[in-house]
C-alpha positions in Angstrom: -40.8 -31.8 1.8 -38.2 -32.4 -1.0 -37.1 -28.8 -1.1 -36.6 -28.6 2.7 -34.6 -31.9 2.6 -32.5 -30.6 -0.3 -31.6 -27.4 1.6 -30.9 -29.4 4.8 -28.7 -31.8 3.0 -26.8 -29.0 1.2 -27.0 -26.4 3.9 -23.3 -25.5 4.1 -22.7 -25.8 0.3 -25.6 -23.4 -0.4 -24.3 -20.8 2.1 -20.7 -21.2 0.8 -21.9 -20.7 -2.8 -23.7 -17.5 -1.7 -20.6 -16.2 0.1 -18.4 -17.0 -2.9 -20.9 -15.3 -5.3 -20.9 -12.1 -3.1 -17.1 -12.2 -3.0 -16.9 -12.6 -6.8 -19.3 -9.7 -7.4 -17.2 -7.5 -5.1 -14.1 -8.4 -7.1 -15.7 -8.0 -10.5 -17.3 -4.6 -9.7 -15.3 -2.0 -11.8 -12.9 -4.8 -12.9 -13.1 -3.9 -16.6 -12.2 -0.2 -16.2 -9.5 -0.5 -13.5 -6.1 1.2 -14.3 -2.9 -0.4 -13.3 -1.2 0.4 -10.0 2.5 1.3 -9.8 3.6 -2.2 -9.1 1.4 -3.6 -11.9 2.9 -1.3 -14.5 6.3 -2.3 -13.2 5.4 -5.9 -13.9 3.8 -5.1 -17.2 6.8 -3.3 -18.6 8.9 -6.4 -18.1 6.8 -8.6 -20.4 8.4 -7.5 -23.7 11.7 -9.3 -23.2 12.4 -11.4 -26.3 13.9 -14.4 -24.6 13.5 -16.3 -21.3 17.1 -15.7 -20.3 16.7 -11.9 -20.9 13.6 -12.0 -18.7 15.5 -13.7 -15.9 18.7 -11.5 -16.2 17.1 -8.1 -16.8 13.6 -8.5 -15.3 13.8 -10.8 -12.3 17.3 -11.1 -10.8 17.4 -7.5 -9.7 13.7 -7.2 -8.8 13.6 -8.6 -5.3 10.7 -11.0 -5.9 10.9 -14.7 -6.8 10.5 -15.6 -10.5 7.2 -17.4 -10.3 4.6 -14.7 -11.1 6.7 -12.7 -13.5 7.6 -15.9 -15.5 3.9 -16.9 -15.6 2.9 -13.4 -16.8 5.5 -13.6 -19.5 4.2 -16.8 -20.9 0.6 -15.8 -20.4 1.0 -12.5 -22.2 2.6 -14.3 -25.2 -0.5 -16.5 -25.5 -3.3 -14.0 -24.7 -1.9 -10.4 -25.0 -1.0 -7.5 -22.8 -4.2 -5.8 -21.9 -5.0 -5.1 -18.2 -8.1 -7.4 -18.3 -6.3 -10.3 -19.9 -3.3 -10.1 -17.5 -5.6 -9.8 -14.4 -8.0 -12.7 -15.2 -5.8 -15.5 -13.6 -5.4 -13.4 -10.4 -9.2 -12.6 -10.3 -10.0 -16.3 -10.6 -7.4 -17.2 -7.9 -8.8 -14.5 -5.7 -12.4 -15.9 -6.0 -11.1 -19.5 -5.6 -9.4 -18.5 -2.3 -12.9 -18.2 -0.7 -14.0 -21.8 -1.0 -10.4 -22.9 -0.4 -10.3 -21.1 2.9 -13.6 -22.9 3.8 -12.3 -26.4 3.1 -9.1 -25.7 5.0 -10.9 -24.3 8.0 -13.3 -27.2 8.0 -10.3 -29.6 8.4 -8.9 -27.5 11.2 -12.1 -26.9 13.2 -15.6 -27.3 11.8 -18.0 -26.2 9.1 -19.4 -23.2 11.0 -16.0 -21.8 11.7 -15.2 -22.4 8.0 -18.2 -20.3 6.9 -17.2 -17.4 9.0 -13.6 -17.6 7.7 -14.8 -17.7 4.1 -17.4 -14.9 4.8 -14.7 -12.6 6.2 -12.2 -13.4 3.4 -14.9 -12.8 0.7 -15.3 -9.1 1.8 -11.8 -8.4 3.2 -10.3 -5.3 1.5 -6.8 -6.8 1.4 -8.1 -9.9 -0.4 -10.3 -7.9 -2.8 -7.5 -5.5 -3.6 -4.9 -8.2 -4.4 -7.4 -10.2 -6.4 -7.3 -7.3 -8.9 -3.6 -6.8 -9.2 -1.0 -8.8 -11.1 1.3 -9.2 -8.2 2.4 -12.2 -6.2 0.1 -11.8 -3.2 -3.2 -13.4 -4.2 -1.3 -16.1 -6.1 0.7 -16.7 -3.0 -2.4 -16.9 -0.9 -4.0 -19.3 -3.4 -1.1 -21.7 -3.5 -0.3 -21.5 0.3 -4.0 -22.5 0.9 -3.6 -25.4 -1.5 -0.4 -26.4 0.4 -2.2 -26.0 3.7 -5.1 -28.2 2.5 -2.9 -31.2 1.6 -0.7 -30.6 4.6 -3.8 -30.7 6.8 -5.0 -33.9 5.1 -1.7 -35.5 5.9 -1.3 -34.2 9.5 -4.9 -34.0 10.8 -6.7 -36.7 8.9 -3.7 -39.0 8.7 -4.2 -39.5 5.0 -0.8 -40.4 3.7 -1.8 -41.4 0.2 0.8 -40.6 -2.4 -1.5 -38.1 -4.1 -1.5 -35.9 -0.9 2.3 -36.3 -0.4 3.1 -35.4 -4.0 0.7 -32.5 -4.2 1.9 -31.1 -0.9 5.5 -31.1 -2.2 4.5 -29.4 -5.5 2.5 -26.7 -3.7 5.3 -26.1 -1.2 7.7 -25.5 -4.1 5.1 -23.3 -6.0 4.6 -21.1 -2.9 8.4 -20.7 -2.6 8.5 -19.5 -6.3 5.9 -16.9 -5.7 7.1 -14.7 -2.8 9.7 -14.9 -0.1 7.0 -14.7 2.6 5.0 -17.5 1.0 8.2 -19.4 1.1 8.5 -18.5 4.8 4.9 -19.8 5.2 5.9 -23.1 3.6 9.0 -23.4 5.7 7.2 -22.7 9.0 4.3 -25.0 8.2 6.7 -27.7 7.0 8.6 -27.6 10.3 5.4 -27.5 12.3 4.3 -30.8 10.7 7.2 -32.6 12.3 5.6 -32.2 15.7 2.3 -33.8 14.6 3.5 -36.7 12.5 3.1 -40.4 13.1 6.5 -41.9 13.3 5.8 -44.7 10.9 4.9 -42.1 8.2 7.7 -39.6 8.8 9.5 -40.8 5.7 6.6 -39.9 3.4 6.3 -36.4 4.9 10.1 -35.9 4.4 9.8 -37.1 0.8 7.2 -34.3 0.2 9.7 -31.8 1.6 12.5 -33.2 -0.5 10.4 -33.0 -3.6 9.7 -29.3 -2.8 13.5 -28.7 -2.4 14.4 -30.5 -5.6 11.7 -28.5 -7.5 13.1 -25.2 -6.0 16.8 -25.9 -6.8 16.7 -24.0 -10.2 15.7 -20.8 -8.4 18.5 -20.9 -5.7 21.0 -18.8 -7.8 18.3 -16.1 -8.2 17.5 -16.2 -4.5 21.2 -15.8 -3.5 21.6 -12.8 -5.9 18.5 -11.1 -4.6 19.7 -11.6 -1.0 22.9 -9.7 -1.9 21.2 -6.6 -3.4 18.9 -6.0 -0.5 15.3 -4.7 -0.9 12.9 -1.8 -0.7 14.0 -0.7 2.8 17.7 -0.2 2.1 19.6 3.1 2.1 18.0 3.9 -1.3 14.7 2.2 -0.6 11.3 3.8 -0.1 10.0 1.6 2.8 10.6 3.1 6.2 11.3 0.9 9.3 8.1 0.0 11.1 7.3 1.2 14.6 5.5 -0.6 17.4 2.3 1.2 16.2 2.2 -1.3 13.3 0.9 -4.0 15.7 -2.1 -1.7 16.4 -2.8 -0.5 12.9 -2.5 -3.9 11.2 -5.6 -5.5 13.0 -7.5 -2.3 12.5 -6.8 -2.5 8.8 -8.0 -6.1 8.7 -11.2 -4.9 10.3 -11.5 -2.0 7.8 -10.9 0.6 10.6 -14.7 0.3 11.2 -16.4 0.4 14.6 -19.2 -1.6 13.1 -16.9 -4.5 12.2 -15.2 -4.2 15.6 -18.6 -4.4 17.3 -20.0 -7.4 15.3 -16.7 -9.4 15.7 -16.9 -8.7 19.4 -20.5 -9.9 19.5 -19.5 -13.1 17.7 -16.7 -13.8 20.1 -18.9 -13.2 23.1 -21.7 -15.3 21.7 -19.4 -18.2 20.8 -17.7 -18.1 24.2 -21.0 -18.2 26.1 -22.5 -20.9 23.9 -19.4 -23.0 23.7 -17.5 -22.0 26.9 -15.8 -25.4 27.2 -14.8 -25.2 23.6 -11.7 -23.2 24.4 -10.2 -26.3 26.1 -10.6 -28.4 22.9 -8.4 -28.4 19.9 -5.9 -26.3 21.9 -3.0 -27.7 19.8 -4.6 -26.3 16.6 -5.3 -22.9 18.2 -1.7 -22.6 19.5 -0.4 -23.6 16.0 -2.7 -21.1 14.3 -1.6 -18.3 16.7 2.1 -19.2 16.2 1.8 -19.3 12.4 0.2 -15.9 12.4 2.4 -14.1 15.0 5.8 -15.7 14.3 6.0 -14.4 10.7 4.9 -11.0 11.8 7.6 -10.9 14.5 10.2 -12.2 12.1 9.3 -9.5 9.6 9.3 -6.8 12.2 12.7 -7.7 13.7 14.2 -8.2 10.2 12.9 -4.8 9.2 14.3 -3.1 12.3 17.8 -4.6 12.2 18.5 -5.6 8.6 16.2 -4.3 5.8 12.7 -3.0 6.0 10.2 -5.5 4.4 7.2 -5.3 6.7 4.0 -4.3 4.9 0.3 -5.4 5.1 0.6 -7.2 1.8 3.4 -9.6 2.8 1.3 -10.9 5.7 -1.7 -11.9 3.5 -0.4 -15.5 3.3 -0.8 -15.9 7.1 -4.3 -14.2 7.3 -6.2 -17.6 7.2 -4.5 -18.6 10.5 -5.7 -15.4 12.1 -9.3 -15.9 10.9 -9.4 -19.6 11.9 -8.1 -18.6 15.4 -10.7 -15.8 15.6 -13.7 -18.0 14.8 -12.3 -21.3 16.2 -14.7 -21.4 19.2 -17.9 -21.3 17.1 -19.3 -24.8 17.6 -20.5 -27.1 14.9 -24.2 -27.1 15.7 -26.5 -25.4 13.3 -28.4 -22.4 14.8 -30.2 -19.5 13.2 -28.2 -17.0 15.4 -25.0 -18.2 13.6 -26.5 -17.2 10.2 -27.7 -13.9 11.7 -24.2 -13.1 12.9 -22.7 -14.2 9.6 -25.0 -11.8 7.8 -24.2 -9.0 10.2 -20.5 -9.5 9.9 -20.6 -9.6 6.1 -23.0 -6.7 6.0 -20.8 -4.5 8.2 -17.7 -5.5 6.1 -19.5 -4.6 2.9 -20.8 -1.3 4.2 -17.3 -0.4 5.5 -15.7 -1.4 2.3 -18.0 0.8 0.2 -18.7 3.8 2.4 -16.0 3.9 5.1 -13.0 2.6 3.1 -14.4 4.1 -0.1 -12.7 1.2 -1.9 -14.4 1.5 -5.2 -13.9 5.3 -5.2 -10.2 5.1 -4.6 -9.2 2.0 -6.7 -9.7 3.8 -10.1 -7.7 6.8 -8.9 -4.3 5.5 -10.1 -2.5 8.6 -11.2 -0.2 7.0 -13.8 -2.8 6.2 -16.4 -5.1 9.1 -15.5 -2.2 11.6 -16.0 -1.1 10.0 -19.2 -4.6 10.0 -20.6 -5.0 13.7 -19.6 -1.7 14.5 -21.3 -2.9 13.0 -24.6 -6.3 14.7 -24.3 -4.7 18.2 -23.6 -2.2 17.8 -26.4 -5.2 17.4 -28.8 -7.1 20.2 -27.1 -4.3 22.9 -26.7 -1.7 21.8 -29.1 1.8 20.6 -28.2 3.3 24.1 -28.2 0.8 25.4 -25.7 1.2 22.8 -22.9 4.2 21.3 -21.1 4.3 18.1 -19.1 6.0 17.0 -15.9 4.8 13.5 -15.1 7.2 12.2 -12.5 7.0 8.6 -13.4 9.6 6.0 -14.7 10.3 6.4 -18.4 9.1 2.8 -19.1 5.8 3.6 -17.5 5.1 6.5 -19.8 6.3 4.4 -22.7 3.7 1.7 -21.7 0.9 4.3 -22.1 2.3 5.8 -25.2 2.1 2.3 -26.7 -1.3 1.6 -25.3 -2.9 4.8 -26.7 -0.7 5.1 -29.8 0.4 8.6 -28.9 3.4 10.4 -27.5 4.2 13.4 -25.4 7.3 15.3 -24.6 7.7 14.8 -20.9 10.2 17.1 -19.1 11.2 14.9 -16.1 11.3 11.3 -15.2 11.6 9.4 -11.8 15.1 8.2 -12.8 16.4 11.7 -12.9 17.5 13.5 -9.8 17.1 17.3 -9.9 18.1 19.9 -7.3 15.4 22.5 -6.7 17.5 25.1 -8.5 17.9 22.7 -11.5 14.1 22.0 -11.4 13.5 25.8 -11.3 15.6 26.3 -14.4 13.5 23.7 -16.3 10.3 25.4 -15.4 11.7 28.9 -16.3 12.6 27.6 -19.8 9.0 26.7 -20.6 7.2 29.0 -23.1 3.9 27.2 -22.9 0.7 28.7 -21.4 -0.2 25.5 -19.6 1.6 22.8 -17.6 0.2 19.4 -16.6 2.0 17.9 -13.6 1.7 14.7 -11.5 3.7 12.9 -9.0 5.7 15.9 -7.9 7.0 16.9 -4.5 5.5 19.8 -2.6 8.6 22.0 -3.1 8.5 21.2 -6.9 4.8 22.2 -7.0 5.6 25.5 -5.2 8.2 26.3 -7.9 5.7 25.6 -10.7 3.1 27.9 -9.0 5.6 30.8 -9.2 5.4 30.8 -13.0 2.0 29.1 -13.5 -0.1 30.6 -10.6 -3.6 29.6 -11.8 -5.0 26.2 -11.1 -7.3 24.9 -13.9 -7.8 21.3 -12.9 -7.1 19.3 -9.8 -7.5 15.5 -9.5 -7.0 13.6 -6.2 -5.5 10.2 -6.8 -4.0 7.3 -4.8 -0.4 8.2 -3.8 -0.4 11.5 -5.7 -2.4 14.3 -7.4 -2.7 15.6 -10.9 -2.7 19.4 -11.6 -3.2 21.5 -14.6 -1.7 25.0 -14.1 -1.9 28.1 -16.3 0.1 31.3 -16.7 -3.0 33.4 -17.3 -6.1 33.8 -15.3 -9.4 32.6 -16.8 -13.0 31.9 -15.8 -12.1 28.2 -15.5 -9.5 28.8 -12.8 -10.1 27.0 -9.6 -9.8 28.6 -6.2 -8.5 26.4 -3.4 -9.2 28.3 -0.2 -6.8 28.0 2.7 -8.1 26.9 6.1 -5.5 28.8 8.0 -3.1 31.7 7.2 -0.8 33.8 9.3 1.7 36.5 8.3 4.8 37.5 10.2 6.7 40.7 9.3 10.4 40.8 10.0 10.8 44.4 8.9 14.0 43.8 7.0 15.8 42.1 9.8 19.5 41.8 9.1 20.8 38.4 10.3 24.1 38.4 12.0 26.1 36.2 14.3 24.0 37.2 17.3 20.8 35.6 15.8 20.7 31.9 16.4 17.0 31.3 16.6 14.3 33.6 15.0 10.8 32.5 16.0 8.0 32.5 13.4 5.1 30.7 15.2 4.2 28.2 17.8 0.6 27.0 18.1 -1.6 24.0 18.8 -2.6 22.1 15.7 -6.3 22.5 16.5 -6.0 26.2 15.7 -5.4 25.1 12.1 -7.6 22.0 11.6 -8.9 18.9 13.4 -8.1 16.5 10.6 -4.7 14.8 9.9 -5.4 15.4 6.2 -3.8 18.9 6.4 -1.0 20.3 4.3 1.0 23.1 6.0 3.2 25.4 3.9 5.8 27.5 5.5 7.4 30.3 3.5 10.0 33.0 4.3 10.8 35.9 2.0 14.4 37.0 2.2 17.3 38.7 0.4 20.7 37.0 0.3 23.6 39.4 0.2 26.2 36.7 -0.2 26.1 33.3 -2.0 27.6 31.7 1.0 25.0 33.0 3.5 22.9 30.2 4.8 20.2 29.7 7.5 17.7 26.9 8.1 13.9 27.1 8.0 12.7 24.6 10.6 9.3 23.0 11.3 8.9 21.0 14.5 5.9 18.9 15.3 5.3 17.7 18.8 2.9 15.2 20.2 2.1 15.4 23.9 5.0 17.9 24.1 7.4 15.2 22.8 9.2 15.8 19.5 7.5 13.8 16.8 9.1 15.3 13.7 11.9 17.7 12.9 12.6 18.9 9.3 14.5 21.8 7.8 15.5 23.3 4.5 18.6 25.5 3.9 18.4 28.9 2.1 21.5 28.0 0.1 19.4 25.5 -1.8 16.9 28.1 -2.8 19.1 31.2 -3.4 19.2 31.9 -7.1 20.4 35.5 -7.2 22.1 37.9 -4.8 20.4 41.1 -3.8 16.9 40.2 -4.9 13.8 39.0 -3.0 13.3 35.3 -3.0 11.6 32.6 -1.0 12.6 29.6 1.0 9.7 27.2 1.7 8.9 24.0 3.5 5.7 21.8 3.2 4.4 19.0 5.3 1.4 16.7 4.8 0.4 15.7 8.3 -1.1 12.3 7.2 2.5 11.2 6.9 3.0 11.6 10.6 -0.4 10.7 12.1 -2.7 7.8 11.2 -5.8 8.9 13.1 -7.2 12.4 13.4 -8.1 11.9 17.0 -4.5 12.4 17.8 -4.4 15.9 16.4 -5.8 17.4 19.7 -2.4 16.7 21.3 -0.3 18.0 18.4 1.5 21.4 18.3 3.7 22.9 15.6 6.7 25.2 16.0 8.3 27.1 13.1 11.5 29.1 13.3 14.7 30.1 11.6 18.0 28.6 12.8 21.4 30.0 12.3 23.8 27.4 13.7 26.8 28.6 11.7 26.3 32.2 12.9 26.1 33.4 9.3 25.5 36.9 8.2 24.4 38.4 4.9 20.7 37.5 4.9 17.9 40.1 5.3 14.5 38.7 6.4 11.4 40.4 5.0 8.3 38.4 6.0 7.0 34.9 6.6 3.7 33.1 6.0 2.1 29.9 7.3 -0.7 28.6 5.2 -2.7 25.4 5.6 -5.0 23.6 3.2 -7.2 20.5 3.3 -5.2 17.7 1.9 -5.9 14.7 -0.3 -7.6 12.1 1.9 -7.3 9.4 -0.8 -3.5 9.6 -1.0 -2.9 6.4 1.1 -6.5 5.5 1.5 -6.2 1.9 0.4 -4.0 1.1 3.3 -4.7 3.8 5.9 -7.7 5.1 7.9 -9.6 7.8 6.0 -10.4 9.6 9.3 
């Protein structure tokens, strides 16, 4: 029975190889045609500095991330080029390597069966797959923190104080600190934790490993101090909002792919392991407490820091601590071989793969990166229509468009860039100046889109993308024009109501959200047609959203920002995408909306003509890589 003996002897290695192969295939699928994300283009545009000092001063000091990954990419691109595939290869390999690495670490902490489940989960986890395909610090940070954790575990749990382990632990601590501030937090917390498990006679070796890490990190300290002074993505001018307590509910749902199938299988595994190994919960309690602490403490630190100092909490920054959550989750699976364990492993991986493909639509959304898609369309339409017949408004950073102009050896005349700040009236004037018959737009706000539709009313092409959409509009109607039907429309006639000081609130509509739609992927457009008789006349168009009769959102626009001429009909409008407010459509049954005009300054000189509320099905892919698609 040589084959049986071979399988028996290599049981865990064979299963691990299969798990790693499945994880590799999931990472390689679509790899060669994948466009850059926003953050990747940002990194790629910083690779053309001519000197290392210029890279540090202009590309890293003001970025907010440690220098490690950007410096590596700078040298890597000098050797191998700048294509997306070439730049991503190291991250792809590190992402695949994290699977067996998570196995060997989990085996040191608990046992081989626990390790198989940890590796199986990580192989098909969307967050791990996504970051394995992006040239950002996250998968590199996970890779090196796992290496650090391995040598730390060898020292702490197996009492292997050989110099190889001590030196490599110090090197990987420093490497983790160079990659991301949260992987540095990982290293710091793990380093402190080790002091509670050490044998006293070997404390000095452990401290030497920590000292080696500090010495290796010293060159980066000036950069760290400068970055701490400039703040981050959640400051007054940042894009990242402060988290709410709902984050603690959404984050584990995200880890389980928002899938009831994954929830069910994980619950079955926990029940099975508890029944079979009921007394196991009393064993290795110290490791379970440590794993729980090293998963929850960074989450709480990031949450408190985000609330009181500067918002930094995102799913991505917690990826370094994911192995602790997985080891804790599967820690009670005993070390005995049993066919049911393989069945549960297959069911877990099957549910994760199914949810990744069909529920999360990962491979459908990943290619929908609007930066490259919009740039390619611009170059195509320029050849198709001619540069005089089409205008472009691609609201991206200028270096981003320059990147694609270089890549495709072409150029376009783009009218706006992200760095420029236009008022709505200024934006309107740019649109009015266009003589072209077509206009291609991407990355614009809803009010900007509404202005464009006034002059270019016919939609020729519409592409749903991740974080935005791409539109091609035309001045003239044609057979190729698309019709996007509204799902709700209501008109209110004001019959030339003259606003005066007695009018403080003028109601437009109040209704339950379910009258409009039962999905959170709904865009509501509120419009009021009016005549201003004085340039100083001003009232507010307000849209309130309530959840369980409590105010969830209040937003308003002022007519003074829309008034272009006195004595002529014009519109003030307000739009809201409800996926911004609610992260699950089941909540929509308890939502109501209230639209009205507000005249707090008791102004006069405005005549109200009519109002419309229109709703459309919205882009379900817009934040689909990190949010529930339901």
